[in-house]
Backbone as CSV, one residue per row, in Angstrom:
resi,resn,N_x,N_y,N_z,CA_x,CA_y,CA_z,C_x,C_y,C_z
1,MET,-34.563,-31.119,5.947,-33.011,-30.661,5.988,-32.339,-32.093,7.241
2,ASP,-31.352,-31.902,6.695,-30.343,-32.905,7.302,-30.466,-32.411,8.787
3,PRO,-30.558,-33.129,10.450,-30.518,-32.767,11.727,-29.315,-31.782,12.205
4,LYS,-28.033,-32.519,11.516,-26.961,-31.693,12.158,-26.865,-29.975,11.537
5,LEU,-27.754,-29.908,10.126,-27.815,-28.705,9.664,-28.265,-28.198,10.277
6,THR,-30.275,-28.667,10.737,-30.707,-27.672,11.508,-30.621,-27.289,13.050
7,GLU,-29.888,-27.759,13.746,-29.600,-27.970,14.920,-28.465,-26.922,14.655
8,VAL,-27.151,-26.674,13.878,-26.369,-25.360,13.468,-26.667,-24.168,13.024
9,SER,-28.244,-24.267,12.162,-28.643,-23.210,12.124,-30.036,-22.650,12.945
10,GLN,-30.280,-23.693,13.908,-31.001,-22.965,14.985,-30.110,-22.217,16.007
11,LEU,-28.584,-23.083,16.014,-27.731,-22.653,16.811,-27.231,-21.164,16.359
12,PHE,-27.059,-21.112,15.341,-26.751,-19.524,14.592,-27.548,-18.607,14.785
13,ASP,-29.227,-18.692,14.405,-29.808,-17.748,15.096,-30.003,-17.723,16.396
14,ARG,-29.891,-17.822,17.074,-29.239,-17.816,18.628,-28.129,-16.567,18.659
15,PHE,-27.056,-17.012,17.958,-25.929,-16.293,18.018,-26.328,-14.832,17.653
16,LYS,-26.724,-15.087,16.434,-27.010,-13.614,15.857,-28.131,-12.578,16.597
17,ALA,-29.270,-13.554,17.091,-30.018,-12.435,18.061,-29.144,-12.130,18.996
18,ALA,-27.893,-13.095,19.872,-27.235,-12.003,20.931,-26.770,-11.197,20.641
19,ILE,-25.843,-11.162,19.319,-25.204,-10.100,18.660,-26.088,-9.052,18.624
20,THR,-27.483,-9.211,18.328,-28.557,-8.026,17.773,-28.798,-7.215,19.308
21,ARG,-28.781,-8.093,20.536,-29.160,-7.316,21.894,-27.327,-7.197,22.420
22,LYS,-26.796,-7.225,21.677,-25.301,-6.785,22.253,-24.295,-8.032,23.497
23,ASP,-25.351,-9.003,23.511,-25.236,-9.842,24.577,-23.365,-10.650,23.755
24,TYR,-22.487,-9.823,24.067,-21.095,-10.309,23.740,-20.542,-12.061,24.023
25,ASP,-20.885,-11.905,25.636,-20.561,-12.991,26.587,-21.313,-14.320,25.667
26,SER,-22.374,-14.465,25.773,-23.516,-15.335,25.064,-23.012,-15.710,23.543
27,CYS,-22.582,-14.675,23.019,-22.101,-14.809,21.553,-20.460,-15.789,21.665
28,THR,-19.702,-15.322,22.403,-18.617,-15.802,22.303,-19.050,-17.602,22.468
29,GLN,-19.612,-17.800,23.636,-20.459,-19.097,24.136,-20.564,-19.837,23.053
30,LEU,-21.399,-19.211,22.344,-21.960,-19.763,21.205,-21.539,-20.171,20.189
31,LEU,-20.507,-19.199,19.782,-19.492,-19.299,18.805,-18.809,-20.541,18.803
32,SER,-18.165,-21.165,20.333,-17.488,-22.083,20.843,-18.227,-23.369,20.126
33,GLN,-19.655,-23.244,20.635,-20.335,-24.286,20.418,-20.554,-24.798,18.504
34,LEU,-20.841,-23.359,18.021,-20.788,-23.471,16.704,-19.496,-24.075,15.773
35,LYS,-18.021,-23.879,15.987,-17.514,-24.184,15.501,-17.194,-25.682,15.624
36,VAL,-17.270,-26.281,17.223,-17.155,-27.461,17.426,-17.908,-28.272,16.611
37,LEU,-19.349,-27.846,16.330,-19.979,-28.624,15.333,-20.059,-28.437,13.911
38,LEU,-19.172,-27.593,13.310,-18.923,-27.255,12.124,-18.012,-28.294,11.820
39,THR,-17.209,-29.004,12.878,-16.247,-30.133,12.512,-16.762,-31.361,11.760
40,GLY,-17.805,-31.370,12.015,-18.355,-32.663,11.833,-19.329,-32.705,10.378
41,PHE,-18.851,-31.378,9.637,-19.395,-31.734,8.064,-18.035,-32.184,7.578
42,ARG,-17.917,-32.857,7.005,-16.882,-32.949,6.075,-16.817,-32.317,4.741
43,SER,-17.562,-31.784,4.228,-17.757,-30.500,3.390,-16.724,-29.516,3.349
44,LEU,-16.253,-29.412,4.746,-15.901,-28.090,4.890,-14.306,-28.138,4.745
45,PRO,-13.477,-26.878,4.772,-11.955,-27.261,4.593,-11.467,-27.716,5.806
46,PRO,-10.001,-28.851,5.891,-9.389,-28.907,4.657,-10.160,-30.307,3.501
47,LEU,-11.150,-30.725,3.870,-11.540,-32.195,3.631,-12.331,-31.341,1.879
48,PHE,-12.844,-30.903,2.169,-13.987,-30.462,0.745,-14.795,-31.837,-0.103
49,GLU,-15.123,-32.675,1.277,-15.804,-33.392,0.410,-17.081,-33.200,-0.168
50,ASP,-17.345,-33.960,-1.196,-18.633,-33.509,-2.291,-20.015,-34.133,-1.197
51,THR,-20.100,-34.116,-0.136,-21.649,-34.787,0.157,-22.847,-34.168,-0.449
52,PRO,-23.495,-34.491,0.088,-25.482,-34.412,-0.623,-25.668,-32.752,0.029
53,HIS,-24.879,-31.824,1.060,-25.491,-30.708,1.429,-24.335,-30.093,1.789
54,ALA,-23.257,-30.546,0.682,-22.183,-29.521,0.606,-22.022,-27.871,0.324
55,ILE,-23.049,-27.662,-0.717,-22.897,-26.187,-1.001,-24.101,-25.436,0.531
56,HIS,-25.343,-25.995,0.974,-25.541,-25.545,2.098,-24.780,-25.406,3.206
57,GLU,-24.076,-26.593,3.392,-23.251,-26.321,4.590,-21.954,-25.093,4.745
58,LEU,-21.152,-25.307,3.579,-20.002,-24.242,3.044,-20.806,-22.776,3.196
59,THR,-21.972,-22.571,2.782,-22.494,-21.311,2.807,-23.017,-21.198,4.384
60,LEU,-23.090,-22.146,5.504,-23.610,-21.759,6.407,-22.578,-21.399,7.318
61,ALA,-21.458,-22.294,7.320,-20.110,-22.234,7.610,-19.150,-21.135,7.456
62,ARG,-19.372,-20.324,6.197,-19.154,-18.924,5.496,-19.626,-17.899,6.707
63,ASP,-20.772,-17.971,6.775,-21.756,-17.182,6.969,-20.835,-17.109,8.874
64,ILE,-21.122,-17.948,9.389,-20.553,-18.071,11.114,-19.074,-17.638,11.102
65,HIS,-18.117,-17.973,10.202,-17.144,-17.625,10.033,-17.090,-15.534,9.957
66,GLU,-17.944,-15.610,9.133,-17.556,-14.144,8.807,-18.418,-12.847,10.138
67,HIS,-19.304,-14.027,10.809,-19.796,-13.101,11.756,-18.936,-13.198,13.189
68,ALA,-17.968,-14.579,12.887,-17.214,-14.225,14.241,-15.804,-13.470,13.971
69,VAL,-15.909,-12.751,12.439,-14.519,-12.059,12.058,-15.356,-10.277,12.822
70,LEU,-16.656,-9.941,12.444,-17.138,-9.096,12.574,-17.538,-9.332,14.456
71,LEU,-17.557,-9.943,15.361,-17.758,-10.095,16.787,-16.551,-9.600,17.322
72,SER,-15.353,-10.581,16.515,-13.986,-9.902,17.222,-13.592,-8.107,17.075
73,VAL,-14.220,-7.905,16.021,-14.308,-6.428,15.975,-14.961,-5.583,16.993
74,LYS,-16.362,-6.332,17.365,-17.152,-5.397,18.180,-16.633,-5.667,19.368
75,VAL,-15.700,-6.667,20.356,-15.048,-7.008,21.313,-13.910,-6.783,21.136
76,GLU,-13.572,-5.809,20.412,-12.058,-5.291,19.944,-10.797,-6.273,20.315
77,ASP,-11.073,-7.228,19.791,-10.099,-8.412,19.781,-9.248,-8.678,18.882
78,GLN,-8.017,-8.120,18.734,-7.456,-8.191,17.333,-7.065,-9.907,17.241
79,ASP,-6.563,-10.283,18.203,-5.738,-11.720,18.094,-7.097,-12.522,17.940
80,ALA,-8.279,-12.082,17.986,-9.530,-13.124,17.474,-9.998,-12.583,16.336
81,PHE,-9.429,-11.902,15.696,-10.120,-11.560,14.375,-8.797,-12.146,12.956
82,GLU,-7.765,-12.026,13.489,-7.002,-12.576,12.838,-7.210,-14.561,12.675
83,ARG,-7.447,-14.948,14.380,-7.417,-16.264,14.028,-8.687,-16.790,13.125
84,ASP,-9.606,-15.954,13.501,-10.898,-16.086,12.686,-11.137,-15.643,11.162
85,PHE,-9.938,-15.119,11.000,-9.938,-14.144,9.164,-9.625,-15.599,8.755
86,PHE,-8.598,-16.032,9.265,-7.906,-16.829,8.427,-8.552,-18.290,8.803
87,GLN,-9.160,-18.773,9.526,-10.424,-19.774,9.473,-11.702,-19.676,8.287
88,LEU,-11.561,-18.331,8.121,-12.912,-17.961,6.912,-12.597,-17.969,5.814
89,LYS,-10.838,-17.483,5.616,-10.444,-17.042,4.097,-10.418,-17.906,2.916
90,PRO,-10.246,-19.682,3.666,-10.477,-20.619,2.355,-12.115,-20.441,1.662
91,TYR,-12.886,-19.907,2.706,-14.350,-20.076,2.354,-14.585,-18.822,0.774
92,TYR,-13.475,-18.005,0.716,-13.126,-17.068,-0.357,-12.215,-17.831,-1.664
93,THR,-11.282,-18.248,-1.244,-10.620,-18.767,-2.004,-10.898,-20.047,-2.371
94,ASP,-10.709,-20.783,-1.726,-10.711,-22.621,-2.399,-12.163,-22.783,-2.459
95,ALA,-13.072,-22.341,-1.642,-14.665,-22.981,-2.348,-15.391,-21.756,-2.470
96,GLY,-14.338,-21.008,-3.056,-14.960,-19.205,-3.715,-16.186,-19.665,-4.785
97,SER,-15.181,-20.089,-5.882,-16.156,-20.938,-7.595,-17.352,-21.815,-6.961
98,ARG,-17.310,-22.147,-5.637,-18.615,-23.286,-5.506,-19.644,-22.650,-5.049
99,LEU,-19.708,-21.760,-4.410,-20.576,-20.894,-3.722,-20.802,-19.421,-4.139
100,PRO,-22.051,-19.379,-3.946,-22.730,-17.456,-4.127,-21.725,-16.397,-3.914
101,PRO,-21.062,-15.689,-4.454,-20.690,-14.235,-3.807,-21.426,-14.063,-2.198
102,SER,-20.529,-13.678,-1.508,-21.009,-13.576,-0.168,-20.826,-11.985,-0.464
103,PRO,-21.913,-10.451,0.282,-21.984,-9.506,0.367,-21.133,-8.695,1.105
104,ASN,-20.848,-9.870,2.297,-19.362,-9.454,3.245,-18.222,-9.544,2.991
105,GLU,-17.613,-9.976,1.719,-16.695,-10.376,1.440,-15.931,-9.352,1.628
106,TYR,-15.661,-8.580,0.471,-14.862,-7.251,0.348,-14.771,-6.331,1.636
107,MET,-15.763,-6.274,2.453,-15.752,-5.620,3.928,-14.951,-6.152,4.619
108,ILE,-14.898,-7.390,4.469,-14.273,-8.090,5.773,-12.544,-8.221,4.918
109,LEU,-12.352,-8.616,3.836,-10.570,-8.106,3.407,-10.065,-6.926,3.394
110,GLY,-11.130,-5.355,3.185,-10.975,-4.624,3.630,-10.561,-4.506,4.791
111,LEU,-11.074,-4.751,6.108,-10.891,-4.916,7.664,-9.658,-5.632,7.426
112,ASN,-9.520,-6.670,7.179,-8.050,-7.252,7.334,-6.564,-6.564,7.240
113,LEU,-7.290,-5.668,5.814,-5.849,-4.475,4.880,-5.884,-4.003,6.086
114,LEU,-6.806,-3.046,6.568,-6.454,-2.333,7.983,-6.518,-2.533,9.324
115,ARG,-6.387,-3.851,9.479,-5.706,-4.420,10.220,-4.198,-4.623,10.526
116,LEU,-3.984,-5.048,8.793,-2.080,-5.422,8.968,-1.975,-3.968,8.647
117,LEU,-2.345,-2.753,8.464,-2.022,-1.579,8.331,-1.789,-0.992,9.743
118,VAL,-2.770,-0.994,10.543,-2.856,-0.898,12.178,-1.198,-1.169,12.786
119,GLN,-1.232,-2.597,12.204,-0.223,-3.429,13.363,1.265,-2.959,12.301
120,ASN,1.365,-2.352,11.398,2.873,-1.954,10.568,3.110,-3.141,9.934
121,ARG,2.283,-4.290,9.564,2.916,-5.238,8.989,2.603,-5.047,7.058
122,ILE,3.681,-4.153,7.080,3.031,-3.606,5.944,3.398,-4.558,4.718
123,ALA,4.463,-5.517,4.591,4.845,-6.074,3.934,3.883,-7.389,3.781
124,GLU,2.956,-7.708,4.685,1.758,-8.737,4.500,0.696,-8.105,4.035
125,PHE,0.564,-6.588,4.233,-0.542,-5.717,3.824,-0.302,-5.926,2.095
126,HIS,0.920,-5.651,1.403,0.911,-6.074,0.238,1.006,-7.068,-0.575
127,THR,1.070,-7.879,0.600,1.077,-9.652,0.202,-0.483,-9.954,-0.465
128,GLU,-1.268,-9.738,0.660,-2.559,-9.593,0.156,-3.249,-8.911,-0.305
129,LEU,-2.685,-7.764,-0.883,-3.208,-7.243,-2.004,-2.894,-7.715,-2.981
130,GLU,-1.799,-8.386,-3.496,-1.696,-9.210,-4.754,-2.103,-10.052,-5.060
131,LEU,-3.310,-10.828,-3.945,-4.052,-11.971,-4.142,-5.476,-11.554,-4.546
132,LEU,-5.448,-10.227,-4.597,-7.039,-9.691,-4.589,-7.249,-9.490,-6.351
133,SER,-8.338,-10.033,-6.688,-8.572,-9.344,-8.082,-8.639,-7.973,-8.420
134,ALA,-9.001,-7.730,-9.953,-9.134,-6.354,-10.382,-10.349,-5.951,-9.785
135,THR,-11.290,-6.435,-9.968,-12.779,-6.275,-9.510,-12.657,-5.810,-7.746
136,ALA,-12.272,-6.946,-6.645,-11.997,-6.582,-5.530,-11.226,-5.464,-5.602
137,LEU,-10.202,-4.929,-6.197,-8.841,-3.546,-5.763,-10.115,-2.262,-6.293
138,GLU,-11.276,-2.513,-6.824,-12.049,-1.734,-7.567,-13.027,-1.191,-6.428
139,ASN,-13.479,-1.870,-5.134,-14.592,-2.257,-4.317,-13.875,-0.578,-3.678
140,PRO,-15.214,0.102,-3.155,-14.773,0.536,-2.127,-13.788,0.828,-0.685
141,CYS,-14.462,-0.855,-0.109,-13.900,-1.035,1.130,-11.753,-1.375,1.009
142,ILE,-11.958,-1.646,-0.099,-10.419,-2.566,-0.709,-9.843,-1.039,-0.854
143,LYS,-10.171,-0.106,-1.794,-9.732,1.197,-2.105,-9.341,1.833,-0.969
144,HIS,-10.375,1.949,0.067,-10.080,2.491,1.442,-9.166,2.527,2.139
145,ALA,-8.699,1.093,2.109,-6.979,0.564,2.780,-6.437,0.705,1.925
146,VAL,-6.172,0.753,0.661,-5.169,1.479,0.200,-4.487,2.536,-0.101
147,GLU,-5.783,3.870,-0.365,-5.655,5.002,-0.242,-4.858,5.164,1.250
148,LEU,-5.434,4.755,2.325,-5.012,5.065,3.757,-3.388,4.451,3.997
149,GLU,-2.928,3.536,3.373,-1.712,3.223,3.153,-0.837,4.520,2.544
150,GLN,-1.199,4.480,1.348,-0.410,5.485,0.404,-0.216,6.797,1.417
151,SER,-1.170,7.364,1.912,-1.485,8.294,3.149,0.008,8.318,3.891
152,PHE,-0.327,7.149,4.789,0.522,6.801,5.807,2.189,6.843,5.668
153,MET,2.354,6.202,4.202,4.100,6.107,4.059,4.152,7.547,3.411
154,GLU,3.332,7.964,2.823,4.097,9.348,2.195,4.494,10.490,3.613
155,GLY,3.371,10.243,4.265,3.163,11.061,5.746,2.644,12.399,5.975
156,ALA,1.479,11.823,4.837,0.241,13.025,5.186,-0.903,12.298,6.190
157,TYR,-0.378,12.348,7.377,-1.303,11.979,8.365,-2.427,12.792,8.404
158,ASN,-2.863,14.017,8.024,-3.552,14.953,8.224,-5.066,14.157,7.211
159,ARG,-4.462,13.251,5.872,-5.545,12.975,5.174,-5.609,11.299,5.683
160,VAL,-4.968,10.777,6.474,-5.505,9.401,7.277,-6.191,9.414,8.296
161,LEU,-6.094,10.810,8.960,-6.868,11.288,10.076,-8.544,11.679,9.564
162,SER,-8.310,12.383,9.051,-9.643,12.764,8.054,-10.497,11.683,6.998
163,ALA,-9.942,10.375,6.952,-10.534,9.690,6.758,-11.320,8.994,7.470
164,LYS,-11.058,8.913,8.537,-12.266,8.629,9.565,-13.433,8.722,9.152
165,GLN,-14.043,9.862,8.777,-15.310,10.694,8.553,-15.685,9.969,7.465
166,ASN,-14.665,9.254,6.135,-15.678,8.505,5.430,-15.450,7.332,4.968
167,VAL,-15.169,6.330,6.199,-15.243,4.748,6.485,-16.354,4.402,5.551
168,PRO,-15.723,3.313,4.821,-16.956,2.207,3.874,-17.679,1.881,4.488
169,HIS,-17.550,1.174,5.820,-18.368,0.325,6.654,-18.360,0.985,7.866
170,GLU,-19.726,0.967,9.276,-19.392,0.934,10.147,-18.571,0.449,11.388
171,THR,-17.930,-0.936,10.425,-16.960,-1.411,11.109,-15.897,-1.204,11.166
172,TYR,-15.678,-0.308,10.453,-14.176,-0.129,10.407,-13.785,1.361,11.398
173,GLY,-14.781,1.527,12.513,-14.280,2.974,13.325,-13.388,2.539,14.258
174,TYR,-13.019,1.008,15.081,-12.319,0.856,15.550,-11.035,0.475,15.249
175,PHE,-10.731,-0.341,13.897,-9.004,0.073,13.564,-9.170,1.385,13.014
176,MET,-9.698,2.310,12.732,-9.840,3.768,12.612,-9.116,4.532,13.158
177,ASP,-9.594,4.131,14.884,-9.189,4.845,15.802,-7.584,4.235,15.970
178,LEU,-7.634,3.079,16.120,-6.283,2.676,16.101,-4.803,3.059,15.349
179,LEU,-5.543,3.204,14.022,-4.702,3.681,13.143,-4.575,5.507,13.494
180,ALA,-5.156,6.057,14.087,-5.363,7.614,14.572,-4.470,7.703,15.513
181,LYS,-4.458,6.655,16.667,-3.153,6.473,17.885,-1.981,6.265,17.245
182,THR,-2.067,5.246,15.884,-0.324,4.936,15.672,0.434,6.275,14.707
183,VAL,-0.574,7.327,14.130,-0.326,8.111,13.694,0.166,9.147,14.572
184,ARG,-0.778,9.337,15.537,0.138,9.791,16.549,0.976,9.945,17.318
185,ASP,1.426,8.208,17.720,2.846,8.297,18.427,3.273,8.371,17.372
186,GLU,3.824,8.205,16.460,4.671,8.306,15.309,4.940,10.234,15.334
187,ILE,4.026,10.767,15.403,3.996,12.453,15.015,4.933,12.914,16.319
188,ALA,4.587,12.245,17.438,4.959,12.155,18.592,6.551,12.239,19.417
189,GLY,6.637,10.857,18.113,8.203,9.959,18.402,9.222,11.343,17.583
190,CYS,8.494,11.606,16.792,9.229,12.561,15.692,9.704,13.974,16.422
191,SER,8.465,14.612,17.274,8.456,15.461,17.362,9.409,16.106,18.839
192,GLU,9.631,14.583,19.658,10.378,15.034,20.888,11.585,15.031,20.337
193,LYS,12.157,14.460,19.493,13.429,14.628,18.813,14.087,15.213,18.268
194,ALA,13.056,16.100,17.459,12.904,17.247,16.586,13.232,18.519,17.213
195,TYR,12.423,18.592,18.608,12.304,20.218,19.096,12.457,19.807,20.611
196,ASP,13.023,20.777,21.679,13.005,21.026,22.949,12.006,21.242,23.516
197,TYR,11.060,21.929,22.985,9.842,22.373,23.202,8.778,22.847,22.212
198,LEU,7.985,22.734,22.285,6.984,23.718,21.376,5.839,24.377,22.201
199,SER,5.371,25.308,21.847,4.257,26.415,22.373,2.584,24.957,22.624
200,ILE,1.799,25.128,23.169,0.571,24.161,23.413,-0.068,24.098,21.915
201,LYS,-0.337,25.509,21.146,-1.153,25.583,20.109,-0.149,24.804,18.922
202,ASP,1.414,24.835,18.821,1.689,24.021,17.947,1.665,22.499,18.047
203,ALA,2.176,22.479,19.329,2.050,20.622,19.579,0.748,20.577,19.415
204,ARG,-0.604,21.158,19.583,-2.037,20.448,19.237,-1.944,20.574,18.005
205,GLN,-1.753,21.506,16.809,-1.950,21.433,15.217,-0.846,20.168,14.835
206,MET,0.201,20.290,15.440,0.987,18.949,14.828,0.535,17.746,15.005
207,LEU,-0.169,17.483,16.169,-0.518,15.800,17.002,-1.888,16.007,15.947
208,LEU,-2.733,17.243,15.518,-3.908,17.001,14.957,-5.255,17.036,15.805
209,PHE,-5.196,17.097,17.060,-6.026,17.678,18.254,-6.897,18.434,17.522
210,SER,-8.182,18.637,17.695,-9.169,20.144,17.618,-9.167,20.690,19.044
211,ASN,-8.733,20.877,20.096,-8.595,21.255,21.072,-7.719,20.797,21.775
212,ASP,-7.454,22.180,22.872,-6.461,22.141,23.829,-6.273,21.039,24.792
213,GLN,-7.646,20.700,25.156,-7.989,19.699,26.046,-7.805,18.057,25.591
214,GLU,-8.416,17.757,24.442,-7.936,16.586,23.790,-6.286,16.381,23.859
215,LEU,-5.568,17.270,23.598,-3.824,17.586,23.652,-3.479,17.166,25.502
216,LEU,-3.771,17.365,25.983,-3.562,17.742,27.771,-3.766,15.857,27.611
217,GLU,-4.897,15.501,27.561,-5.001,13.924,27.619,-4.803,13.203,27.082
218,TYR,-3.975,13.593,25.993,-3.340,12.854,25.238,-1.851,12.416,25.988
219,VAL,-1.107,14.195,26.562,-0.034,13.821,27.009,-0.098,12.952,28.097
220,LYS,-1.009,13.133,28.854,-1.462,12.504,30.372,-1.223,11.087,30.295
221,GLU,-1.993,10.781,29.403,-2.286,9.375,28.975,-1.043,8.535,28.555
222,GLU,-0.394,9.188,27.485,0.532,8.488,26.735,1.612,8.838,26.914
223,HIS,2.139,10.055,27.481,3.793,10.746,27.632,3.958,11.134,28.660
224,PRO,3.608,10.768,29.861,3.982,11.844,31.531,5.013,12.007,31.773
225,GLU,6.174,11.623,30.740,7.403,12.075,30.603,7.672,13.537,30.051
226,TRP,6.641,14.023,29.369,6.379,15.755,28.778,6.159,16.119,30.004
227,GLU,6.410,17.544,29.971,6.237,18.721,30.887,5.396,19.981,30.310
228,ILE,4.073,20.145,30.887,3.271,21.156,30.160,3.761,21.955,31.170
229,LYS,4.396,23.153,30.903,4.323,24.035,32.198,4.177,25.501,31.204
230,ASP,3.937,26.692,31.764,3.531,27.991,31.492,3.245,28.286,29.983
231,GLY,2.801,27.579,29.563,2.037,27.295,27.913,2.771,26.839,26.720
232,PHE,3.646,25.414,26.995,4.274,24.945,26.539,4.780,23.172,26.959
233,VAL,4.940,22.875,25.774,5.087,21.204,26.276,6.563,20.955,26.293
234,PHE,6.944,20.605,26.864,8.490,20.731,27.050,9.099,18.834,26.889
235,PHE,9.704,18.655,25.916,10.467,17.147,26.031,11.646,17.008,25.974
236,GLN,12.355,17.992,26.368,13.578,17.819,27.007,13.887,16.942,27.783
237,LYS,12.899,16.764,29.346,13.007,15.954,30.224,12.944,14.299,29.517
238,ALA,12.389,14.161,28.647,12.083,13.172,27.827,13.095,12.567,26.953
239,LYS,14.154,13.537,26.732,15.431,13.574,25.955,16.419,13.295,27.226
240,GLU,16.276,14.142,27.974,17.216,13.601,29.212,17.522,12.162,29.403
241,SER,16.226,11.246,30.039,16.128,10.270,30.497,16.213,9.041,29.135
242,ALA,16.820,9.735,27.791,17.228,8.764,27.114,18.721,8.187,27.241
243,PRO,19.118,7.093,27.053,20.373,7.003,27.603,21.461,7.633,26.100
244,CYS,22.286,8.299,26.492,23.081,8.351,25.176,24.757,8.467,24.986
245,LYS,25.271,8.053,23.808,26.597,7.587,24.579,27.372,8.270,23.293
246,GLU,28.992,8.522,23.881,29.715,9.501,23.361,30.489,8.723,21.504
247,ILE,30.219,9.533,21.138,30.933,9.000,19.676,32.458,8.787,20.020
248,PRO,32.913,7.960,19.619,34.601,7.910,19.627,35.318,8.501,18.562
249,SER,35.116,9.548,18.137,35.244,10.226,17.030,36.939,9.625,16.647
250,LEU,37.621,10.082,17.689,39.317,9.919,17.881,39.844,8.237,17.174
251,GLN,38.726,7.567,17.807,39.406,6.105,17.540,38.891,5.441,16.467
252,LEU,37.220,5.990,15.734,37.175,6.062,14.442,38.095,6.933,13.137
253,ILE,38.739,7.932,13.919,39.703,8.714,12.514,41.145,7.134,12.686
254,ASN,41.063,6.941,13.611,42.398,6.206,13.482,42.161,4.878,13.296
255,GLN,41.023,4.033,12.977,40.439,3.134,12.601,40.769,3.030,10.625
256,THR,39.895,4.511,11.097,39.810,5.020,9.205,41.091,5.102,8.498
257,LEU,42.429,6.042,9.268,43.288,5.414,8.748,44.263,4.512,8.446
258,SER,43.690,4.006,9.870,44.530,2.238,9.476,44.120,1.698,8.415
259,TYR,42.589,1.823,8.134,42.181,1.302,6.580,42.704,1.222,5.267
260,ALA,42.830,2.703,5.397,43.497,3.704,3.933,45.231,2.867,3.879
261,ARG,45.892,3.258,4.740,47.321,2.435,4.984,46.990,0.785,3.916
262,GLU,46.388,0.392,4.911,46.478,-1.273,4.562,45.925,-1.585,3.286
263,LEU,45.214,-0.475,2.576,44.328,-0.509,1.435,45.982,-0.294,0.435
264,GLU,46.754,0.908,0.454,47.847,1.211,0.410,48.400,-0.120,-0.191
265,ARG,48.763,-0.831,0.616,49.653,-1.717,0.902,49.399,-2.857,-0.340
266,ILE,48.390,-2.805,-0.328,47.885,-3.447,-1.202,47.970,-3.567,-2.517
267,VAL,47.113,-2.143,-3.218,47.546,-1.742,-4.288,48.900,-1.913,-4.590
């Protein structure tokens, strides 16, 4: 085997061993070294030169970038996920026809869709979806993300939260937790605008918590401006703190009449 390939393979084995023992600091250091070594392979993107070990180099590099994406999920770093995913993507698209299929491809593509949904980047979500093949769209990992987006857009928040119990892969847990928070924040924002107050029971049901303690912790951490008193959650305090401007109704009426007179003259 080529000495460079041997060096990268051995370092990658150390990286995978560090992931297994959950030594993520060592993983980060080893990953940086691996990425530097990969720059010495001219068969990789963007050059794609036809070297004697091109297929082996491409396959190894794809595996490394896939593990980098999964590491970013384990350390809960969304910026690293986006960066590593875009480094990996050419191996699925540009080099896809030269390599055997990766068993992790659809799982990682589904993770990326879930990330875009969590970040409310719906336009990019649909752009990525349109690039997928019919076979990919039938994969459970992709279907899971699509069904979540549909439920989110329909406002079926209970379906979004219950979907956490049926994730297609264990790595989806991180983004599902973030999505649950996004959903609750959306409901909370609507609730405080629609109501002056709610009973703790009604607020718990509306925010889809299983018990009162979860609701109280959520209010304490996310909405300290809300007031809990005598079995009720009061939003009025939050409303009063928001700036409110009077609508200049008389001025608007005068402007409308002026426009009407001008139109009459034109006609």
